N, C-alpha and C positions, 0 to 999 in steps of 0.2 A: 424548657425553657430557652434554651440555648436557638432555638428557631425563634421564638418570641424575640428576644433580644435584636438576633439579627432582623427580622421585620421591623422594629423600630429604628434600628438604626438606619434602615435604609426610606423609611419613611420623613426622617429627619433629614436625609440628605436630599431627596428630592424637595424638601420645602427649603431647603437651605438653595440650591439651584436655582429654584425658582424665584427665589427673594433676591440672589444674585442678580440674576437677569434683568428684572424689574429695577434693580438700582442701575444695571449699566445701561439698560433702556433710557432712563430719567436724566441717569449722567451724562448719556450722550446726545439726548435732546437739548438738553440745556446748556453744552458745550457748543451747540450748533447754533443756537440764538443768539449766543454772544458773541460766539464767530461772525456770525453775518451782520450783526449790529456795528461791530467793527471793522466790517468791510467795505460796506455799501456806503461811506462817505468817503473810503480811500478810492473806493471803485469810481465814484460819481465823480470825483476831482481829477482823474486821469483822464476820464470821457470826456470831462469840459476842457480841460486844457486842450484837448486833440481837436475842438469843436469851432463852429466860426464864433465870431464875436456876436453877431447879430443873433445866433440860437442859443448861446451864454445868459444875454442880456434878455432877452424874452422869455427862458425860464424852461427851454424847448428839452433841455439836456436832461437825462435819468442813469442809465447804466451803460449807456453804447453813446460815441462820438453822433453828433450831430453835422451835418457839412464840414465832414474832415476838412481840417486844417492845422497847418504848423507855424499861424502867425504869431500865437504866444512865443512858442520858443524863437523863432527866428529874428522877433523883437529884442529877444533877452540877449540872445548870443552874437546881436550884431553889434552890442557893447561892449568895447576892451574891457571895461572895468570890471566886465563879472569875469572875465578869465583870470585875470590879474584877483580878482578875490578868491575864486576858486583855488591859484597857487598861495593866497595867503592862508586860506583857511587850510588846506593842507600841512600847512608849515607849523601853525599854532596848532592845527591838534597832533600833528606827528611829534612834535619836541615835546611839547606841552604834556601830552598824555606820558611818554615817557619818564618825563620830570618827575609828575607826579604819581605815577606808581611806585617809582623809584622812591622816593621822599614817604611815601605811607606804610610802604612795604619796612623798611629800615626802621620805621617808627614804631609799626606794628609787634612785626617780632619782638622785640626786648619789652613792651609792654605786655605782652603775653606769659610774659615767663615770669613766674610771681617769686623767684628767688632774686628779682630786681629790687632793689631797695629805691623806696619812694614811687612805686608803679601806681600804686592808687592816685596819687595825690599829682602826677605828671597826666594821667587819665581822665583825672578831673578837669585839669586845665585846658584840655582840649576840648573835654565837655561843655564847658562854660562858655567855651568860644561858640559852639555852636548855638547855646541857647540866649547870650548876650554878646553883641558884637557890637563896635566902635561905632558903626554907621559909616554911612556914606561920604561924609567930610573928611572925619579923619583919614582912613583909607586913604581917600585923594591927596591929600594932603602929603601920609607917608609916600606915596607914590611920586610925588612932586618932589619931594626934601631929597627923594634917593633918586633923583635924574632920570627917571623911566618914563618920563611923559614923553607922546610922542615918538617910541622905540616898541620894536617887536617885545623886548623882555617885560612891557609892560600887560602882555598879553599871556604870558607863562609865568613868572615869578610871585605876582600876588595870588595867584589861585593856590600854589602849596600844595599844602595836606589838607582835603575835606573832612572834617571830624567825623559826619556820619560814614563816610569810606572807611576810614581810618577804623571806626569800630568794628565795622563789618569783618575789617582783617583779623581783626585782633580777637573777635571770635572763632574764626577760622582758626588761627593758630592754635586757640587755646581747645577746641571742640575735635581739631583732625587729626594732630601730630600730637603721639601720645609722649609724654615724660619719660617713657620707657625705651625711646626710639633714641632722645636725647642723650639718656644717661649711656647708652650700649654706646653711640658716637664719643662720649668722653670716655669711657674705659678704652676703647679703641685709640685713644692720645688724641682724637681731633680738639683741637679748639674752637671756639664760641664762632671766630670768622669761617674755619673750614665746615662746622658742622651748618653754618647758614649757607652758605655756596653749594655745598657739596648733596645735603641730604633736605632742607627746607625748601629751599627756592625749586628743586625739581617736582616737589609735592605740592608745591603752592600755585600750579599751573590753573585750577580753577579759579582759584580767587584773583589771581593775574590778571585772568580773563576777564572777569565781573567789573575789576579793577578798570581795565582799559576803555571796557564798552562804556561803566557810567562816566569817568572823565573824558572820553574821546567826544560822548555825544552831548552831553549836558552841560559840561565846564569849558569845552571849545566849541565843539561846534554849530551847536543852537543858541547860543548867547550873543547878541549884537547889542548890550545894552553898557559890558565895559569897554568896548571900542569905540562906543558913542562918546565918550566920558575920558578915556586916556589918547586918544588917535586924532590928532587933527589932518594930519597926510593924511589924501585919499588913496596913495601907492601903498597903503599900508591897512588899509579896509580890508577886514573879511568878508568873506562873501554874504555873510546875511545881514550886515551894514550896505553893501552895495547892493543888495534887493530891496534895501528898505529905502534907499536912494530913488534907487528905479519907480519905483512905486509911489512916491512922494513928487518925484518931479511929472509923473504920469496922470497926475489929477489935477484940477483945475477950477478954478472958481466959474459957476454956470454964469455968473452978471458978468463975466468980461468976453464972453460968445455971443454972436448973434445968428451965427448959422444954428439952425437948430438941428440939420444931420453931421456938422462937425461934432456938436457936444455928444450923440448918440455915439458916432462911432469911438470918440475917446471915451463915451462910460464903457461901451463895450468892451475896447481893449484893456480897459486899466481893470472891466472885471475878467477878462481871460487871462490876464498879468497874473494876478493874483494865483489861481491853480497852477498854472506853469510854474512859477515861482515855487509852489509847494512841491512840485515834483521833483524842480533841478535841486532843490536844495534838501531831500529827500533820498533821492539814489545814493548817494556814497553812503550813507548810512544802513540803507538797507543790502549795499553790497558787501558790505563788512560783518554785518550780524552773522550771517550761516558759519563765517568763518570762527566768529568766537563763540556760538551758540554750541557746538560742539564740547569745548571743554566746562560747562554747566554742569556736566553729570558729574556727580559725584560717585567716587569711589577707588582716589588714586591709590589710598592706603591699603588697600588688599593684599594681605601677604607681606607687609613690609616690615613687621614685627616677626620675629621668629623665636 
């Protein structure tokens, strides 16, 4: 009987191993297909940005540059506004992200504590603003009445706390930091501020990294619409708005041109600029992401509760 049981166990292990191998192969193939679908457009954009305008407009570019050229990048960086826009975007992204993360963390931690009086009502107030907002005109009027129009603060202060990011942070604190750890700190004589500074913040590195990435990319680096509304001085324009202005200036009505060659050249340069601008605007985010991504792996709490 013992030998039969051992034989059946070995058969089950073989079957499970075969099923696992099939699953892993299928999963790997699926992920490779998804990765290919994502990477192909990116590779095409980079290849087109290093190709000649004639090759781009003729549709000759696939996954490798045709008639290698730096005309698109030279055209972009010969504009002084691009460098100024880079500096402005870095300023808005750096200080705006610090402000957003600070406000979100100091709001999320108290709201994650169920012993806070009125935490349900306060959390509901934040969620309500995520579902129902005042709209563009009331927001503009508030910014105007505060005297923030055409100032750098107009790109930072109105962003404040993102309700969705706040909910993510609240969930992190509730599910990751156990109440026993907070109670142990209280027994040792630490008050709420000391507990937050010495225990909660060091353990909150993963969520801080996530918030930094979300706020930096989605709130400050990519959007151009807030700058279009609140800023009039071109010296304050962020990179995205400067790139938009370059594309608009490079476009021209075909009825105004008599020379067909001039029309083709301008159209080719316009197409080339689109791809070059995408690469230029994406490089900073691609450089930052690897340093933030390593904090996404959770496991900071192992061994913290004794």
